[in-house]
BAZA-44738 format. One record per residue: residue in one letter; x, y, z of N, C-alpha, C in turn. Coordinates in pm, 1 decimal. Layout:
<sites>
{'A'; {X; Y; Z}; {X; Y; Z}; {X; Y; Z}}
...
</sites>
This chain:
<sites>
{'X'; {13833.9; 10379.8; 12299.7}; {13897.0; 10405.4; 12172.3}; {13824.0; 10531.7; 12088.2}}
{'X'; {13889.9; 10673.6; 12006.0}; {13780.9; 10730.4; 12009.5}; {13754.9; 10693.1; 11867.0}}
{'X'; {13600.9; 10743.7; 11811.2}; {13555.3; 10666.7; 11697.3}; {13583.5; 10765.0; 11598.1}}
{'X'; {13705.8; 10840.2; 11587.5}; {13715.0; 10906.2; 11469.0}; {13829.1; 10834.8; 11366.3}}
{'X'; {13909.5; 10852.6; 11371.6}; {14021.6; 10770.3; 11273.7}; {14101.3; 10854.2; 11202.9}}
{'X'; {14071.1; 10988.4; 11202.8}; {14132.9; 11064.7; 11092.3}; {14253.8; 11065.5; 11043.3}}
{'X'; {14300.5; 10968.6; 11097.5}; {14501.0; 10959.1; 11033.0}; {14457.2; 10818.8; 10913.8}}
{'X'; {14313.6; 10750.6; 10959.1}; {14288.1; 10653.9; 10851.0}; {14332.7; 10496.2; 10958.1}}
{'X'; {14350.8; 10497.7; 11107.4}; {14391.0; 10397.9; 11165.8}; {14257.6; 10326.1; 11175.7}}
{'X'; {14246.6; 10186.6; 11177.8}; {14088.8; 10110.0; 11178.7}; {14066.4; 10139.6; 11380.5}}
{'X'; {13977.7; 10131.3; 11402.9}; {13897.3; 10184.5; 11563.5}; {13815.9; 10060.2; 11551.9}}
{'X'; {13787.5; 10036.2; 11690.1}; {13717.9; 9930.9; 11717.4}; {13557.7; 9938.0; 11609.9}}
{'X'; {13502.5; 10051.6; 11638.6}; {13373.4; 10104.9; 11541.2}; {13432.9; 9983.6; 11403.7}}
{'X'; {13545.6; 10024.5; 11344.1}; {13536.3; 10008.9; 11187.3}; {13548.3; 9838.0; 11209.9}}
{'X'; {13573.0; 9770.6; 11301.9}; {13576.9; 9618.8; 11330.5}; {13456.8; 9615.0; 11327.9}}
{'X'; {13363.8; 9669.8; 11429.8}; {13222.7; 9625.4; 11448.6}; {13142.8; 9646.7; 11313.3}}
{'X'; {13199.4; 9731.9; 11231.5}; {13089.5; 9764.8; 11082.8}; {13116.6; 9662.3; 10989.6}}
{'X'; {13250.8; 9616.3; 11000.1}; {13298.0; 9541.9; 10909.6}; {13271.8; 9370.6; 10967.6}}
{'X'; {13248.4; 9371.8; 11070.0}; {13180.1; 9243.0; 11085.6}; {13009.7; 9202.4; 11039.5}}
{'X'; {12961.4; 9297.3; 11063.3}; {12830.1; 9340.5; 11055.6}; {12799.4; 9330.0; 10876.8}}
{'X'; {12884.2; 9388.5; 10809.8}; {12888.3; 9385.2; 10635.2}; {12907.5; 9245.9; 10607.7}}
{'X'; {12963.3; 9151.2; 10704.4}; {13033.7; 9076.0; 10641.2}; {12910.7; 8923.3; 10646.2}}
{'X'; {12809.5; 8992.7; 10700.9}; {12687.2; 8922.4; 10718.5}; {12575.8; 8934.7; 10577.9}}
{'X'; {12586.6; 9007.8; 10527.9}; {12536.0; 9073.8; 10409.9}; {12606.4; 9098.3; 10266.8}}
{'X'; {12488.4; 9083.2; 10187.0}; {12511.7; 9114.9; 10033.1}; {12586.2; 9283.3; 10036.7}}
{'X'; {12508.7; 9361.6; 10119.9}; {12584.6; 9465.5; 10111.1}; {12482.2; 9555.1; 10138.1}}
{'X'; {12545.2; 9719.8; 10196.6}; {12423.9; 9785.4; 10262.5}; {12427.7; 9950.2; 10257.8}}
{'X'; {12356.0; 10041.6; 10219.0}; {12380.3; 10156.1; 10153.7}; {12425.1; 10248.9; 10320.7}}
{'X'; {12437.6; 10354.1; 10245.8}; {12523.3; 10430.7; 10381.9}; {12391.1; 10485.4; 10470.0}}
{'X'; {12294.8; 10514.2; 10437.1}; {12206.7; 10553.4; 10538.5}; {12142.4; 10397.9; 10611.7}}
{'X'; {12168.2; 10273.5; 10558.8}; {12101.3; 10188.1; 10661.7}; {12227.2; 10146.4; 10757.3}}
{'X'; {12370.4; 10172.3; 10690.5}; {12437.0; 10184.3; 10811.4}; {12484.9; 10293.1; 10937.0}}
{'X'; {12409.9; 10412.3; 10894.8}; {12392.2; 10457.6; 10959.6}; {12257.6; 10484.7; 11054.3}}
{'X'; {12170.1; 10422.6; 10999.3}; {12065.9; 10398.2; 11114.1}; {12058.9; 10242.6; 11220.4}}
{'X'; {12164.4; 10144.3; 11133.0}; {12233.1; 10053.9; 11249.1}; {12289.8; 10125.5; 11388.7}}
{'X'; {12369.9; 10187.6; 11314.2}; {12510.4; 10200.2; 11460.0}; {12492.8; 10329.1; 11471.5}}
{'X'; {12372.6; 10417.6; 11455.5}; {12319.6; 10562.4; 11481.0}; {12458.9; 10656.3; 11476.5}}
{'X'; {12489.2; 10623.2; 11344.2}; {12605.8; 10773.3; 11295.9}; {12543.7; 10830.2; 11213.4}}
{'X'; {12606.1; 10962.8; 11240.2}; {12553.0; 11073.4; 11120.5}; {12643.4; 11066.3; 11001.1}}
{'X'; {12584.9; 11103.5; 10904.5}; {12619.2; 11125.3; 10772.4}; {12793.3; 11133.6; 10769.1}}
{'X'; {12809.3; 11236.1; 10804.3}; {12982.2; 11241.5; 10814.8}; {13046.2; 11198.7; 10876.6}}
{'X'; {13019.0; 11137.8; 11000.4}; {13064.2; 10986.9; 11046.4}; {13063.0; 10884.8; 10994.9}}
{'X'; {12972.8; 10840.2; 10949.5}; {12947.1; 10717.2; 10885.5}; {13038.8; 10726.5; 10741.3}}
{'X'; {13046.0; 10811.5; 10690.0}; {13070.7; 10843.0; 10554.9}; {13246.8; 10812.2; 10567.0}}
{'X'; {13302.1; 10887.7; 10725.4}; {13440.7; 10869.9; 10725.5}; {13511.2; 10724.1; 10748.4}}
{'X'; {13409.9; 10666.8; 10834.7}; {13396.7; 10532.2; 10855.9}; {13438.2; 10435.3; 10754.7}}
{'X'; {13389.1; 10479.7; 10668.0}; {13297.8; 10391.1; 10529.8}; {13462.6; 10435.5; 10413.0}}
{'X'; {13498.0; 10560.1; 10423.0}; {13625.7; 10574.7; 10366.7}; {13736.2; 10527.8; 10425.1}}
{'X'; {13796.1; 10523.8; 10564.9}; {13843.2; 10465.8; 10609.4}; {13863.6; 10245.9; 10538.8}}
{'X'; {13772.5; 10173.7; 10583.9}; {13765.5; 10067.6; 10558.2}; {13770.5; 10055.0; 10378.2}}
{'X'; {13724.1; 10143.5; 10306.7}; {13769.9; 10100.9; 10204.7}; {13901.7; 10156.1; 10156.1}}
{'X'; {13966.2; 10224.8; 10193.6}; {14070.4; 10273.7; 10197.4}; {14184.5; 10135.3; 10243.6}}
{'X'; {14150.9; 10067.7; 10323.2}; {14185.7; 9935.2; 10362.8}; {14190.4; 9831.6; 10301.8}}
{'X'; {14097.7; 9826.3; 10202.6}; {14048.9; 9716.2; 10092.5}; {13968.9; 9622.5; 10191.9}}
{'X'; {13902.5; 9676.7; 10273.4}; {13836.5; 9550.5; 10351.8}; {13692.1; 9546.0; 10315.3}}
{'X'; {13660.5; 9666.7; 10266.0}; {13502.4; 9702.3; 10203.9}; {13527.5; 9788.9; 10066.7}}
{'X'; {13441.9; 9743.7; 9974.5}; {13451.9; 9858.0; 9892.0}; {13275.9; 9897.5; 9854.6}}
{'X'; {13280.4; 9991.8; 9787.7}; {13171.5; 10076.6; 9717.7}; {13117.8; 10052.4; 9613.0}}
{'X'; {12982.9; 10041.3; 9559.4}; {12932.3; 9971.9; 9437.3}; {12851.5; 10027.7; 9429.0}}
{'X'; {12852.1; 10129.7; 9297.3}; {12710.0; 10186.2; 9243.4}; {12624.7; 10050.1; 9144.5}}
{'X'; {12564.8; 9983.3; 9171.5}; {12529.5; 9906.0; 9072.5}; {12385.5; 9956.4; 8947.5}}
{'X'; {12288.2; 10025.3; 9011.5}; {12200.3; 10082.3; 8957.3}; {12194.5; 10243.5; 8986.1}}
{'X'; {12171.3; 10298.0; 8821.7}; {12170.4; 10450.3; 8849.1}; {12097.2; 10517.2; 8930.9}}
{'X'; {11940.8; 10471.4; 8974.1}; {11876.8; 10517.2; 9025.4}; {11855.8; 10453.0; 9165.1}}
{'X'; {11962.6; 10422.4; 9210.8}; {11948.3; 10321.3; 9345.0}; {12091.1; 10375.0; 9431.5}}
{'X'; {12091.0; 10367.4; 9547.9}; {12190.0; 10385.0; 9645.3}; {12277.3; 10304.8; 9615.9}}
{'X'; {12407.5; 10342.8; 9629.1}; {12552.2; 10241.8; 9624.9}; {12522.2; 10179.3; 9768.2}}
{'X'; {12600.1; 10045.6; 9748.0}; {12596.7; 9987.9; 9857.0}; {12737.3; 9928.6; 9866.6}}
{'X'; {12747.2; 9913.1; 10025.2}; {12911.7; 9895.5; 10069.9}; {12915.0; 9759.2; 10100.9}}
{'X'; {12986.5; 9672.5; 10057.7}; {13031.6; 9507.1; 10110.9}; {13168.4; 9459.7; 10121.9}}
{'X'; {13200.0; 9355.9; 10170.4}; {13319.9; 9365.6; 10211.6}; {13375.8; 9313.6; 10075.8}}
{'X'; {13509.7; 9350.7; 10081.1}; {13585.6; 9306.4; 9961.6}; {13562.6; 9195.4; 9909.0}}
{'X'; {13532.7; 9189.3; 9778.6}; {13572.4; 9090.4; 9710.1}; {13427.1; 8986.9; 9700.3}}
{'X'; {13298.1; 9048.6; 9734.9}; {13187.0; 8999.1; 9718.6}; {13082.1; 9101.3; 9636.5}}
{'X'; {13074.0; 9038.2; 9496.9}; {13041.2; 9144.0; 9392.5}; {12906.4; 9175.0; 9400.9}}
{'X'; {12800.9; 9239.9; 9352.1}; {12643.9; 9245.3; 9395.3}; {12623.7; 9310.5; 9227.1}}
{'X'; {12549.8; 9209.3; 9172.1}; {12510.5; 9217.8; 9057.5}; {12381.4; 9273.8; 9060.4}}
{'X'; {12357.9; 9341.5; 8927.5}; {12213.5; 9409.1; 8884.7}; {12099.2; 9325.0; 8921.1}}
{'X'; {12126.9; 9191.7; 8907.7}; {11984.0; 9099.7; 8993.1}; {11945.1; 9075.9; 9092.6}}
{'X'; {12069.6; 9100.6; 9197.1}; {12080.2; 9060.9; 9333.5}; {12049.1; 9167.8; 9405.5}}
{'X'; {12073.6; 9300.1; 9342.3}; {12093.0; 9437.2; 9448.6}; {11937.2; 9429.8; 9510.6}}
{'X'; {11836.6; 9464.7; 9424.6}; {11746.2; 9469.0; 9497.7}; {11692.1; 9417.1; 9643.0}}
{'X'; {11759.6; 9243.1; 9602.2}; {11705.5; 9174.3; 9714.5}; {11803.7; 9160.7; 9834.2}}
{'X'; {11931.7; 9224.8; 9809.6}; {12037.2; 9233.1; 9918.8}; {12006.5; 9352.7; 9941.1}}
{'X'; {11974.0; 9478.9; 9920.5}; {11917.5; 9573.9; 9983.0}; {11833.4; 9566.1; 10075.2}}
{'X'; {11692.4; 9500.4; 10021.2}; {11569.6; 9429.5; 10105.3}; {11636.0; 9394.5; 10272.9}}
{'X'; {11703.5; 9289.7; 10246.3}; {11741.8; 9172.6; 10323.3}; {11827.2; 9332.6; 10448.3}}
{'X'; {11927.3; 9361.7; 10367.1}; {11994.5; 9465.4; 10446.2}; {11891.4; 9555.5; 10569.9}}
{'X'; {11765.5; 9642.6; 10454.8}; {11679.7; 9667.8; 10576.2}; {11573.9; 9582.0; 10660.8}}
{'X'; {11570.7; 9477.1; 10614.3}; {11547.5; 9416.9; 10712.0}; {11564.0; 9402.1; 10801.4}}
{'X'; {11711.9; 9365.9; 10813.6}; {11839.3; 9309.0; 10928.0}; {11841.1; 9433.3; 11034.4}}
{'X'; {11861.6; 9549.7; 10954.7}; {11811.1; 9690.8; 11047.1}; {11692.4; 9692.8; 11123.3}}
{'X'; {11590.4; 9707.7; 11052.4}; {11453.6; 9734.9; 11133.2}; {11434.0; 9615.4; 11227.1}}
{'X'; {11506.6; 9515.2; 11253.5}; {11497.4; 9379.7; 11306.8}; {11575.9; 9424.1; 11433.5}}
{'X'; {11692.2; 9461.7; 11404.2}; {11822.5; 9448.2; 11520.9}; {11811.4; 9600.2; 11606.9}}
{'X'; {11754.7; 9718.8; 11556.6}; {11744.6; 9871.1; 11602.2}; {11605.5; 9820.2; 11680.0}}
{'X'; {11521.9; 9709.9; 11669.0}; {11399.7; 9671.1; 11738.4}; {11491.4; 9611.2; 11895.4}}
{'X'; {11572.0; 9529.7; 11865.3}; {11631.2; 9479.7; 11923.8}; {11651.2; 9311.0; 11960.4}}
{'X'; {11620.1; 9307.1; 11809.6}; {11581.2; 9143.5; 11767.9}; {11732.4; 9080.3; 11777.2}}
{'X'; {11692.4; 8930.4; 11797.7}; {11875.6; 8877.2; 11760.5}; {11811.6; 8794.8; 11630.6}}
{'X'; {11946.4; 8848.3; 11534.1}; {11869.0; 8761.2; 11373.0}; {12013.0; 8711.3; 11337.6}}
{'X'; {11963.7; 8585.7; 11210.0}; {12087.7; 8546.7; 11127.2}; {12023.3; 8554.4; 11007.4}}
{'X'; {12122.8; 8596.4; 10915.3}; {12125.0; 8637.1; 10784.1}; {12136.2; 8526.9; 10733.5}}
{'X'; {12109.9; 8516.2; 10537.4}; {12112.5; 8409.8; 10475.6}; {12248.4; 8381.5; 10444.0}}
{'X'; {12344.5; 8459.9; 10458.6}; {12450.0; 8457.0; 10416.8}; {12514.4; 8341.8; 10535.1}}
{'X'; {12495.7; 8390.4; 10658.5}; {12510.8; 8326.1; 10762.0}; {12455.0; 8173.0; 10752.2}}
{'X'; {12314.7; 8182.8; 10757.3}; {12277.3; 8058.4; 10752.3}; {12343.7; 7952.3; 10637.9}}
{'X'; {12376.8; 8000.7; 10537.2}; {12430.1; 7926.5; 10430.2}; {12546.3; 7847.3; 10477.7}}
{'X'; {12657.6; 7896.8; 10537.7}; {12747.0; 7883.3; 10566.7}; {12753.2; 7742.2; 10668.3}}
{'X'; {12630.2; 7858.1; 10769.3}; {12615.2; 7717.2; 10887.4}; {12571.2; 7591.9; 10824.1}}
{'X'; {12460.7; 7631.8; 10732.8}; {12415.4; 7455.5; 10677.0}; {12509.6; 7371.3; 10615.0}}
{'X'; {12603.6; 7452.2; 10544.5}; {12686.6; 7394.7; 10466.4}; {12804.0; 7307.0; 10552.4}}
{'X'; {12817.0; 7350.6; 10698.6}; {12897.7; 7313.1; 10801.3}; {13032.1; 7369.0; 10799.4}}
{'X'; {13040.8; 7474.4; 10720.1}; {13148.3; 7583.4; 10707.1}; {13152.4; 7614.6; 10893.0}}
{'X'; {13016.6; 7666.9; 10932.5}; {13021.0; 7704.2; 11074.9}; {13006.3; 7838.8; 11130.9}}
{'X'; {12897.9; 7943.7; 11221.0}; {12988.7; 8075.5; 11182.7}; {12967.2; 8095.1; 11327.4}}
{'X'; {13034.7; 8141.7; 11372.3}; {13086.0; 8140.9; 11535.4}; {12969.5; 8194.9; 11631.7}}
{'X'; {12956.3; 8360.8; 11561.7}; {12855.2; 8428.1; 11622.6}; {12711.2; 8380.3; 11566.9}}
{'X'; {12676.2; 8319.7; 11470.5}; {12527.6; 8283.8; 11433.2}; {12438.9; 8240.5; 11556.3}}
{'X'; {12339.0; 8353.5; 11576.4}; {12258.7; 8296.1; 11732.3}; {12162.3; 8207.6; 11731.0}}
{'X'; {12214.5; 8132.2; 11682.0}; {12127.1; 7968.0; 11694.5}; {12236.1; 7823.9; 11736.3}}
{'X'; {12114.3; 7781.2; 11823.3}; {12196.0; 7623.2; 11858.4}; {12056.2; 7578.1; 11943.4}}
{'X'; {12141.7; 7444.6; 11980.0}; {12023.7; 7394.2; 12070.3}; {11919.0; 7379.8; 11985.1}}
{'X'; {11764.5; 7380.3; 12050.6}; {11669.2; 7341.4; 11945.0}; {11640.3; 7437.4; 11846.4}}
{'X'; {11673.1; 7584.6; 11865.2}; {11689.0; 7658.2; 11749.6}; {11741.2; 7638.3; 11625.2}}
{'X'; {11848.1; 7580.5; 11680.8}; {11956.2; 7537.4; 11537.6}; {11895.4; 7419.9; 11484.3}}
{'X'; {11792.8; 7316.9; 11550.9}; {11742.3; 7195.8; 11488.6}; {11629.2; 7224.8; 11403.5}}
{'X'; {11571.3; 7358.0; 11448.4}; {11436.4; 7386.7; 11349.6}; {11491.2; 7454.2; 11240.7}}
{'X'; {11597.9; 7540.6; 11230.6}; {11686.5; 7543.8; 11118.1}; {11739.5; 7425.4; 11027.3}}
{'X'; {11773.0; 7336.3; 11056.2}; {11864.1; 7228.2; 10999.6}; {11724.7; 7120.7; 10987.5}}
{'X'; {11619.5; 7122.9; 11003.3}; {11499.1; 7032.6; 11008.3}; {11418.7; 7052.8; 10888.6}}
{'X'; {11449.8; 7174.6; 10823.3}; {11344.1; 7272.1; 10732.5}; {11449.0; 7295.9; 10594.3}}
{'X'; {11400.5; 7208.5; 10466.5}; {11506.5; 7203.1; 10369.2}; {11524.2; 7343.5; 10313.2}}
{'X'; {11439.0; 7482.7; 10357.6}; {11442.5; 7593.4; 10325.0}; {11510.2; 7662.8; 10376.0}}
{'X'; {11589.0; 7744.0; 10323.9}; {11699.4; 7865.7; 10383.5}; {11657.7; 7968.0; 10381.1}}
{'X'; {11550.5; 8072.0; 10514.8}; {11490.9; 8172.5; 10486.1}; {11624.9; 8292.2; 10472.5}}
{'X'; {11520.1; 8393.3; 10431.2}; {11643.3; 8513.3; 10426.6}; {11660.4; 8570.6; 10532.7}}
{'X'; {11591.7; 8568.1; 10693.7}; {11645.5; 8613.9; 10781.5}; {11604.7; 8511.1; 10887.0}}
{'X'; {11637.5; 8547.0; 10984.3}; {11581.7; 8428.4; 11074.5}; {11609.6; 8512.3; 11244.5}}
{'X'; {11513.5; 8514.9; 11291.4}; {11492.9; 8568.2; 11426.3}; {11454.0; 8469.2; 11524.5}}
{'X'; {11519.1; 8468.8; 11676.1}; {11486.3; 8421.1; 11796.0}; {11411.8; 8460.6; 11836.9}}
{'X'; {11294.3; 8420.4; 11852.7}; {11173.6; 8502.6; 11945.7}; {11201.8; 8465.8; 12090.8}}
{'X'; {11176.1; 8591.3; 12143.4}; {11207.3; 8614.5; 12305.1}; {11109.8; 8508.4; 12364.1}}
{'X'; {11143.2; 8433.7; 12448.8}; {11078.8; 8355.4; 12497.0}; {11056.9; 8208.9; 12437.2}}
{'X'; {11114.2; 8229.5; 12333.1}; {11109.2; 8033.2; 12280.0}; {11034.6; 8088.4; 12125.8}}
{'X'; {11137.2; 7997.3; 12032.9}; {11093.1; 7951.9; 11884.5}; {11183.2; 8046.6; 11826.3}}
{'X'; {11133.2; 8030.4; 11673.2}; {11212.2; 8051.6; 11604.1}; {11141.3; 8130.5; 11440.2}}
{'X'; {11150.5; 8277.1; 11426.3}; {11060.1; 8286.7; 11339.4}; {11137.1; 8378.3; 11193.8}}
{'X'; {11067.9; 8260.8; 11078.6}; {11158.8; 8277.5; 10952.9}; {11100.2; 8387.6; 10882.3}}
{'X'; {11183.0; 8477.8; 10789.4}; {11164.8; 8560.1; 10712.7}; {11209.1; 8505.8; 10557.3}}
{'X'; {11143.1; 8544.9; 10504.3}; {11117.5; 8532.7; 10302.9}; {11082.0; 8651.4; 10232.8}}
{'X'; {11173.5; 8728.9; 10186.4}; {11172.8; 8838.5; 10090.9}; {11119.6; 8803.5; 9944.3}}
{'X'; {11012.5; 8822.9; 9908.8}; {10976.4; 8786.2; 9754.4}; {10948.9; 8889.7; 9691.9}}
{'X'; {11053.7; 8916.5; 9588.6}; {11045.7; 9049.2; 9492.8}; {11037.9; 9020.0; 9342.2}}
{'X'; {10984.4; 8876.8; 9318.9}; {10970.9; 8861.1; 9188.0}; {10879.2; 8711.3; 9191.3}}
{'X'; {10744.9; 8685.9; 9089.7}; {10721.3; 8561.3; 9100.3}; {10851.8; 8446.2; 9034.0}}
{'X'; {10805.1; 8337.9; 9139.6}; {10887.3; 8201.4; 9108.9}; {10791.0; 8100.2; 9040.9}}
{'X'; {10708.9; 8137.2; 8970.2}; {10580.7; 8044.3; 8954.3}; {10515.8; 7997.8; 9074.8}}
{'X'; {10393.1; 7953.8; 9049.5}; {10324.3; 7870.2; 9108.0}; {10347.5; 7760.3; 9224.6}}
{'X'; {10391.9; 7653.6; 9129.0}; {10460.6; 7556.0; 9133.4}; {10575.9; 7531.4; 9255.8}}
{'X'; {10712.0; 7642.6; 9199.4}; {10771.6; 7696.0; 9283.7}; {10725.1; 7724.7; 9430.2}}
{'X'; {10636.1; 7825.9; 9421.3}; {10589.3; 7902.6; 9573.2}; {10513.0; 7793.3; 9652.5}}
{'X'; {10422.6; 7724.7; 9569.2}; {10361.2; 7570.5; 9663.8}; {10457.2; 7503.0; 9734.1}}
{'X'; {10583.8; 7455.6; 9643.8}; {10699.0; 7347.7; 9719.9}; {10721.2; 7468.7; 9842.3}}
{'X'; {10751.4; 7596.5; 9833.1}; {10858.6; 7645.3; 9963.3}; {10716.6; 7692.2; 10043.6}}
{'X'; {10620.9; 7652.6; 10007.2}; {10529.6; 7683.1; 10133.7}; {10468.2; 7545.2; 10210.1}}
{'X'; {10497.7; 7431.8; 10149.2}; {10510.6; 7287.4; 10197.8}; {10579.8; 7260.3; 10274.7}}
{'X'; {10759.0; 7299.5; 10258.0}; {10833.7; 7266.2; 10280.9}; {10832.0; 7369.9; 10439.3}}
{'X'; {10797.9; 7459.8; 10409.2}; {10775.8; 7561.3; 10568.4}; {10695.0; 7513.6; 10685.7}}
{'X'; {10540.1; 7443.6; 10588.2}; {10440.2; 7379.8; 10653.9}; {10484.0; 7257.1; 10727.8}}
{'X'; {10578.9; 7159.2; 10732.6}; {10583.2; 7074.7; 10793.5}; {10714.6; 7060.1; 10904.1}}
{'X'; {10746.0; 7244.7; 10903.6}; {10880.3; 7283.5; 10968.9}; {10811.5; 7309.6; 11144.1}}
{'X'; {10933.0; 7336.9; 11205.9}; {10914.3; 7365.8; 11325.9}; {10900.4; 7504.0; 11378.3}}
{'X'; {10947.3; 7577.2; 11235.1}; {10917.9; 7770.6; 11252.8}; {10758.7; 7808.2; 11336.1}}
{'X'; {10817.8; 7865.9; 11443.1}; {10715.3; 7934.2; 11494.6}; {10595.1; 8007.7; 11411.3}}
{'X'; {10665.6; 8095.2; 11274.4}; {10618.7; 8147.3; 11233.1}; {10707.5; 8163.5; 11099.8}}
{'X'; {10626.7; 8207.3; 11002.8}; {10694.4; 8247.6; 10850.1}; {10614.4; 8407.2; 10794.1}}
{'X'; {10658.1; 8528.5; 10824.3}; {10653.3; 8628.4; 10754.3}; {10712.1; 8674.2; 10634.1}}
{'X'; {10621.9; 8667.4; 10550.7}; {10627.8; 8709.0; 10365.8}; {10663.7; 8852.5; 10353.1}}
{'X'; {10760.6; 8918.8; 10313.7}; {10752.7; 9046.2; 10258.0}; {10745.3; 9017.2; 10104.4}}
{'X'; {10640.3; 9108.9; 10064.9}; {10615.4; 9163.8; 9938.0}; {10545.5; 9255.0; 9913.1}}
{'X'; {10697.2; 9361.2; 9856.4}; {10640.7; 9480.1; 9763.5}; {10557.7; 9486.4; 9698.7}}
{'X'; {10506.4; 9390.8; 9597.1}; {10441.9; 9364.4; 9503.9}; {10265.0; 9366.9; 9526.4}}
{'X'; {10176.6; 9465.9; 9511.7}; {10087.2; 9436.7; 9525.7}; {10019.7; 9317.8; 9487.4}}
{'X'; {10000.1; 9269.6; 9352.5}; {9986.1; 9166.2; 9281.7}; {10045.1; 9012.6; 9340.5}}
{'X'; {10156.1; 9030.4; 9321.6}; {10245.9; 8945.7; 9407.9}; {10216.1; 8844.2; 9544.7}}
{'X'; {10176.3; 8980.5; 9599.4}; {10102.6; 8964.2; 9751.8}; {9977.1; 8890.0; 9781.9}}
{'X'; {9923.9; 8958.7; 9644.6}; {9773.3; 8863.2; 9687.6}; {9787.6; 8732.9; 9638.0}}
{'X'; {9831.3; 8728.0; 9531.0}; {9857.5; 8606.8; 9502.1}; {9933.9; 8472.8; 9576.1}}
{'X'; {10004.7; 8519.2; 9625.8}; {10081.0; 8437.0; 9778.1}; {9978.6; 8422.7; 9912.4}}
{'X'; {9925.0; 8569.4; 9934.1}; {9794.2; 8519.0; 10045.8}; {9677.8; 8424.1; 9987.4}}
{'X'; {9667.3; 8440.9; 9868.2}; {9509.0; 8343.5; 9856.7}; {9629.9; 8216.1; 9844.2}}
{'X'; {9714.5; 8144.0; 9811.6}; {9784.2; 8052.7; 9790.2}; {9792.2; 7937.4; 9975.4}}
{'X'; {9844.9; 8053.0; 10061.2}; {9847.1; 8050.1; 10161.5}; {9734.7; 7996.0; 10252.5}}
{'X'; {9630.4; 8039.1; 10203.9}; {9490.6; 8040.8; 10228.3}; {9488.0; 7917.5; 10187.4}}
{'X'; {9487.0; 7878.2; 10089.1}; {9432.1; 7769.3; 9996.7}; {9501.2; 7620.6; 10058.6}}
{'X'; {9644.5; 7634.5; 10135.1}; {9700.3; 7566.9; 10212.3}; {9669.0; 7541.9; 10319.5}}
{'X'; {9579.0; 7613.3; 10386.4}; {9556.6; 7631.9; 10509.0}; {9682.0; 7670.7; 10606.5}}
{'X'; {9710.2; 7788.2; 10598.5}; {9846.2; 7831.1; 10646.4}; {9823.0; 7949.3; 10710.6}}
{'X'; {9728.2; 7999.6; 10694.2}; {9728.0; 8110.1; 10790.4}; {9687.8; 8065.2; 10926.4}}
{'X'; {9749.4; 8200.6; 11004.7}; {9807.8; 8225.5; 11137.9}; {9949.4; 8148.5; 11141.7}}
{'X'; {9965.2; 8086.0; 11068.6}; {10090.1; 8020.9; 11098.1}; {10216.6; 8121.0; 10960.6}}
{'X'; {10143.7; 8183.3; 10872.7}; {10225.2; 8263.7; 10778.7}; {10134.4; 8399.7; 10774.1}}
{'X'; {10226.9; 8493.0; 10727.9}; {10166.9; 8612.0; 10733.2}; {10228.3; 8719.6; 10606.2}}
{'X'; {10149.6; 8818.0; 10551.8}; {10221.3; 8842.7; 10387.8}; {10221.6; 8977.8; 10444.3}}
{'X'; {10306.7; 9063.9; 10393.2}; {10309.1; 9258.8; 10463.1}; {10374.3; 9310.4; 10330.6}}
{'X'; {10392.0; 9432.1; 10286.4}; {10409.1; 9477.2; 10206.2}; {10521.1; 9579.3; 10232.4}}
</sites>
């Protein structure tokens, strides 16, 4: 089926884009382009069609940041923008690299027993997720076995809360936990706390 749809008719690529956006808070046009290998005009046209069908809406949340496209009914507030954008960036990075990932939106539905048919967790991998009270921002199924958890930390939660999160992961069966912390000071603090709890090698911090 041609991926053009100039008459506003939905094509298979539109449905694929919609299913992907349902897994996220929202994604920028550049993130959508990167994930699906689309040119700017082509990506914009597909988003126009989905918006015209009221399946997706475009939200400009912060003046200096790109607008995000999300499924209709999902509102993105200023406090959730940066985190949602960062999760989408990580998902794009890992999926373009060929990884199989599940997002926090999928994981929360899975934990609440609503189920997600296409979530890539089953058997031992699902047990790892359900066995830890903490829901990561992204989970990656490791090739050859194991589950990797990603945490995106954009603001300090306070030392006590951070250590409670570290402790929850410390007794989990995750293969590794990777923290993505853009703020240099917060990354340094987290690195010290990880070392103090003896979690080096199991946890890593990157900016």
